[in-house]
C-alpha positions as CSV (number, residue, x, y, z in Angstrom):
1,M,26.3,53.1,107.2
2,R,26.5,53.9,111.0
3,I,29.7,53.2,112.8
4,R,29.9,50.4,115.3
5,L,32.5,50.7,118.0
6,Y,34.8,48.1,119.5
7,I,36.3,49.3,122.8
8,D,39.5,47.6,123.8
9,E,40.4,46.8,127.4
10,D,42.6,49.9,127.8
11,S,39.6,52.2,127.3
12,M,36.7,50.2,128.7
13,D,35.0,52.7,131.1
14,R,31.6,51.4,132.3
15,A,30.2,54.9,132.5
16,L,31.3,55.8,129.0
17,I,30.0,52.6,127.6
18,R,26.6,53.0,129.4
19,A,26.4,56.6,128.2
20,L,27.1,55.8,124.6
21,R,24.8,52.8,124.5
22,A,22.0,54.9,126.1
23,R,22.4,57.2,123.1
24,G,22.0,54.4,120.6
25,V,25.7,53.6,119.8
26,D,26.3,50.0,118.9
27,I,29.3,48.9,121.0
28,L,31.3,45.7,121.5
29,T,33.8,45.6,124.3
30,A,36.9,43.4,124.9
31,L,35.2,42.2,128.1
32,D,31.9,41.3,126.4
33,E,33.8,39.5,123.6
34,D,36.2,37.6,125.9
35,M,39.2,39.4,124.4
36,I,40.9,40.5,127.7
37,A,44.7,40.2,127.6
38,Q,44.9,39.8,123.8
39,P,47.7,41.6,121.9
40,D,46.8,44.9,120.1
41,A,47.0,43.2,116.7
42,V,44.4,40.7,117.8
43,H,42.1,43.5,119.0
44,L,42.4,45.3,115.7
45,A,41.9,42.1,113.6
46,F,38.8,41.3,115.7
47,A,37.3,44.8,115.4
48,T,37.9,44.7,111.6
49,A,36.3,41.2,111.3
50,Q,33.3,42.5,113.3
51,G,33.0,45.6,111.1
52,C,33.8,47.9,114.1
53,V,35.9,51.0,114.5
54,L,38.4,50.4,117.3
55,Y,38.4,52.9,120.2
56,S,41.5,52.9,122.4
57,F,43.7,55.0,124.7
58,N,46.8,53.1,123.3
59,V,47.7,55.7,120.8
60,G,51.3,54.8,120.0
61,D,50.9,51.0,119.5
62,Y,47.7,51.3,117.4
63,Y,49.1,54.1,115.2
64,Q,52.1,51.8,114.5
65,L,49.6,49.0,113.6
66,H,47.7,51.4,111.3
67,T,51.0,52.2,109.5
68,A,51.9,48.5,109.3
69,Y,48.5,47.6,107.9
70,L,48.7,50.3,105.2
71,S,52.4,49.3,104.3
72,D,51.4,45.7,104.0
73,G,48.4,46.5,101.8
74,R,45.9,45.4,104.5
75,S,42.7,47.1,105.4
76,H,41.1,47.9,108.8
77,T,37.8,49.4,109.7
78,G,39.2,52.5,111.4
79,M,40.4,53.7,114.8
80,I,39.6,56.4,117.2
81,L,42.5,57.1,119.5
82,A,42.7,59.3,122.6
83,P,45.3,59.9,125.2
84,Q,44.5,58.2,128.5
85,Q,43.2,60.4,131.4
86,R,43.0,63.5,129.2
87,Y,39.2,63.6,128.9
88,S,36.4,63.1,131.4
89,V,33.7,60.5,130.5
90,G,31.3,63.3,129.5
91,E,33.9,64.9,127.3
92,Q,34.8,61.6,125.6
93,M,31.1,60.9,125.0
94,R,30.5,64.3,123.5
95,R,33.5,64.0,121.2
96,V,32.7,60.4,120.1
97,L,29.1,61.4,119.4
98,R,30.3,64.3,117.3
99,L,32.6,62.1,115.3
100,L,29.9,59.4,114.8
101,A,27.4,62.1,113.6
102,T,29.9,63.3,111.1
103,R,31.6,60.2,109.7
104,S,30.2,57.0,108.2
105,A,31.6,53.5,108.6
106,E,32.8,53.7,105.0
107,E,34.7,56.9,105.6
108,M,36.5,55.4,108.6
109,V,38.1,52.5,106.6
110,N,41.9,52.7,107.0
111,Q,41.5,56.0,108.9
112,V,42.7,57.1,112.3
113,E,40.8,59.8,114.1
114,F,42.2,61.5,117.2
115,L,39.6,62.3,119.7
116,S,41.4,65.7,120.3
117,H,40.2,66.8,116.8
118,W,36.5,66.4,117.8
């Protein structure tokens, strides 16, 4: 099954969203879903409920949530994490597309992928 993305408010870049959507990526954003100013845990729960992999620049907080989920025996639909301001929009797009072409939604369950690996 193809990966759907949920992009939290920290990483919502209009140019990136447009570029990915133009290439057929199914994306929900915090803005589209009226999720602005929600805690990270709420974003992750929402992404999971929607069957989306969460994409964020908030590496530290989401990695802690990932660890907490696994420790508590809970499941999430996966995360793609990237350091803020490290990659241009074009580089983010290329790396995300490479990951999406390689991984399925099922393979992303309870996984964290770092954009730097792609």
